[in-house]
C-alpha positions, 0 to 999 in steps of 0.5 A: 279309221277316219270314220271311227275317229269321227264317231268318237268325236261325235259322241263327245269323246277324245281319242289320244294315241301315245307310246309308253315303254315302247308300246303304242297305246290308245286312250278314249276320254270323256272330258278329262276321264279315261273311259277306255284304253288299250296297248297294241303289240302288233307290228302292223300298226295301222290295222291294230289301231283300227281294230282296237279303236273299233272294239273300244268304241263298241264296248263303250256303246254297250256300256252306254257311254 
């Protein structure tokens, strides 16, 4: 997961993890703007975070962010 976080930081992005209504949420920000987010609904938090973060970063790359 460290390599994914470094990848985001090297692109000038911030990654925020939070819990809302009992669900883990990942947000990727560029400055103050949320450019991608997702909610996790899995009991295996670590693998879900890694998979979701990787998918969000790939989607942002495709969009040119």
